[in-house]
N, C-alpha and C positions, 0 to 999 in steps of 0.2 A: 277622229272619234274611235272609242273602244268598240270591240266586236264581241258577239256572243254566239255560242253553239249550244243547242239544246238536243236532248234525246228523250224519247217517250213513246207511248203507244199512239200510233197514227190511227185515230178513230174518227169516224163520221158520226156526229151527234144527230140523233133522231128525236126531236123535241115534241112533246105533247102536253097540253094542260088538261089535267083531270079534275072533274067536279068534286071528287071525294077520294078516300083511300081504299075503296073496295078492291081495285085492281091490284094494289100492293099486297093486300091480304090474300088474294087469289093465288098469287105467285110467291107468297112467303117472302116478300121483300121488305126489309126493315126500313121504315121511313128515315130518310136522310143518309142512308148508307150507300156504298157502292158494292154491288155483288156481281160476281161473274156468272154467266149462264152459258149453257151449251148452245150449239147451233139450232137445235130443235126448239128449245124454249125461247131463244131469241127471236126466231121466226114467228112463233105464236104471239109473243108480245107485240112484235112489229105489226102483224096483221090486225090485232085488236086496236092498236093505237091509230090506225088509219081512219077508224070511225070518229076519232076526236079531232082530226085534222093535224097533220104533222109538218114539221119544218126540218130540212136537212142542212146541217152546217158542218164544215170541216173543223174537227175539234181535237180533243186530247189535251190533257192538262199542260204539259210542257209546250206543245205546239201552240196553244193559245197564248202562252207567255211570250214565245218567240215571235208570234204574229204581232203582238203589241210592241215589242222592241223594234221590229222591222218597220212598222208604220210610223214610229217615232223618229226613224231615220238612222237607227243603229244597224250596222252590218250584222245580219242575223242568219243563222243556218240551222237546219234541223235534220236529225238522223232518226229514221223510223222504218217500218216495213209495211207495205200494203199488198193486196192481191192483184192478180192479173184480171181485173174487172173494171167496170165503168166507175164504181165508187172510188177505186184506187186512182184511176186516171183523173177524175174530177178533184180528188184530194191534192194531187201533185200540181194540177193547174191552179187551184186556189192558192197554194203556197206561193207559187211564182207570181201570181197577181198581187199578193201582199208584199212582194219584194224579198221573200225568203229564199236563200240559197238551199234548195231542196236536195238532200242527200238520201232520198227515199230508196230503199231496196225493194225488190219484188219477192213475195213469198208464194207458196203453193196454195194455201187456204184462201178463202174469200177475205176481202178487206174487213177489218174490224169495224164494229159500230157500237155506239153506246146509246141505249134507249134512255132518254132523260125524261123522267116522269115528274111533272111539276104539279103538286097538289095545290089547288086553287085557294084553299082557305088560308094558307100562310106562305105561298110561293116556295115551299121547301122542295128541294130536288132529291130524287132517289134515282140511282143509276143501275140499270140492268145491262151489263156489258158483255158482249160477245167479242173476244179479242181477235179471233181469226188469225190473219197473217201477222198481226202485231206481235202475237205470242211467239212467232218463229224467229224474231230477232235474237241472235245468240252472240256470246262474247267473240266468237271467231269472225263475226261479221264486221267487227270494229277495226278500222284501219287507222293506226296512230297518225298517219299523214293527214287524215281528215280533220284532226284537231289543231293542226298547225295554223298559226295566224289569228287565232281567236284568244280573247282576253278572259272571257267568262265562260263557264260551263254550267248549264242548268239542267237538272234532272228531276223527274217526277217520282214520287214514292210509289205510284202504281206499278212501276217496273219491278217491284219487289217480288213479283211472281217468278222472276229469274234473278236470284241473288248473285249468281256468277256474272251475269251481265252488268249489274250495277257495280260490283266490285271492280271488274275489268275497266269499266268506263271511268270511274273516279281515279283508278290507278294511272290511267293514261293522262287524264286531265291534270292530276297533281304533278306528274313527271314533266308536263309542259309548262308548269308554273301558272296554271289558270286559277282564277277565283271561282270556287265551286259553290253553287247554291242548290238547295234541295227543298222541294215542297213535300210535306209529309202526306199529302193527298187525302187521306180518309182515316177516321178514328179506328175503323175495324181493320184496315191495313196495318196501322201502327200496333194495335193490340195483338195481332197475329205474328208480328215480326219485330217485337220491341228490342230484343237482344241484338239482332242484326243491325237494325237502324241506329241503335246506340253506338255500335262499333263504327259504322260508316260516318256518323256525325262527328264522333270524337276524333277520328283519325284522318278524315279527308275534307269535311265540309266547313266552309267559311260562313255561309249565310243560310239560316234555316227559316222557312215560312211554315206557319201552322195556324189553324184556327183554334178556337177554345177547346173543342172536344179532342182534337189531335194532340194539342199541348198537354191536356190532362192525361190522355192515354200514354203519352211518351214519358211523362214525369211522375204520374200518379198524384199530381198536386193541382190546386186551383190555378186558373190562368195567370194570375198575378205572381204566384209563387213559381209557376212553371217557367215563365220567361226568365226568372233569375237563374234557374237551373240550366236552361238552354244556353244562356249567355256565358255560363261557365265552361261549356264544352265546345263552343264555336265563337267566331268573332262577332257576329251580328245575329241576334234573335228577333224574329218578328212574330207576334201573336195577334191575329185578327179576331176582334170581339164583336162581330156582326154590326148591329145598329149603333153600338157604342164606339165604333171606330177600330183602332188598333193600338198596339203597344210595340215599341222598338227599344231594344237595349243592346249596348255594346260596352263591355267592361262595367264601369260605374255610370256611364251615360244612359239615361232613361228618358223616354218621351211617351206621352199619351197623345195619339193622333186623333183629333176629332173627325167624325165622319163628314164627308162632303154632302151638302144637301142633294136629295134625289127623290124621285117618285118611283119607288121600286115596284116592278111587276114580275121579275124573274132574276134570281140570284146566280143563274148558271154562268160560270166563267169569271165571277167577281174576284175570287182569290187569285186565279191565274193572271188576270189583267192587272190586279194590284201588284203582283210580283214583277210583271213586265215593267210597269211604271217605276217601281222601286229600283230595279236593276238598272234601268236607263238613267235615272237620276244619279245613282251611285257611280255609274260609269262616267258621268259628267263632273264628278268630284263634289257633288252637293252634300251638305250636312245631313246627318241621319234624319233629323226632323223633317227636312224638306223632302227627302226620299220617301218618307212615309206619307207626306201630304200629296205628293205626285201619285203614289199608289192609290190614295183615297179618292182623288179627283177622277181617275180613270175607272175605278171600281163603281163610283157613283153613276158614271155614264152607262156602263154595261148593264147595270141592274134595271135600267129604264127600258130595255129592249128584250124581246124574246130571243134567247140564245146567247152564245158566248162572244159575239162580235158587235162592237160599237158601230152604229151607222154613221154615214158621212156627216150629217148635220151636227151630231154630238161630237164627232172627232174635231170638227172645226171649232166648236165651243171649247173643247178640252185643250186644244193647242193654244188658244188665246189665253186660257187660264194658266197654262203651264208657262207661257212667256212671261206673264205678269209675276208668277211665283218664282221662277228660276232666273229670270232676267237674261235668257239666251234666245237666240233665233231658232224657231222650229221650222221643220220642212213642211 
């Protein structure tokens, strides 16, 4: 079986469901966006969230994707940086429990955390992220030997806060002949770094994952037109269109993937999990349409739980559905 290495911000998600958008307005957080906050602001938000009841989950976009591939049985590893604290230790322990070959480094700052504010009226997620030690991951930390033996390399767009790091990472991956995938992460990340991301996609990336707003920010076109443009600059383009499913295109091959039935309560991690399922199926040599359907099945499971991790009963159901779809034995 093929293997995958991911790199991203090692963040612990702190999830809370809010009754309205008042808190977002208080901290000038644009609904549906991901915004960085300093330690002081992050601590203030954290304290307020405790009033609503919070849940802690080891997260981070690329780490969520890698956790998915690992649980599916694909050899999976992750590069990131955490602090010398309890959250960092729990993060590493969680990765090992999921079967991930953890390549976590230790930084000086506290471990990063992402406050996930879920607005109850539409389950939309807004992220207030304190990067902490995750921000200390530098190009000089990357050891080319750590890339050896892996077939895929997955990177999250949130790392764009350190463009040198992304460029060094994809340079190493390309030199190793790896299949490189990129999740564009967030529309405001794309808007602020459009030229850089275009350069990376056009010169290094094989598979791009984007949602509607990210695809529009990247191409300045509607999602349907955006996927055509994306497919011209990479081998495979995936645009997720929420409740309407997703679109997959490679060259002249185009598929609309219907959404899998679900009772959604929280969309946290849906895109990351979709990417994990897609990459797993792709590594198994599945046709593009099946890859998209695998991603859709897993995304449908994760939106039925609070947080970015599918629970054990839903994993059992998902694996049965994947066996029926792919015709292969699941672990």
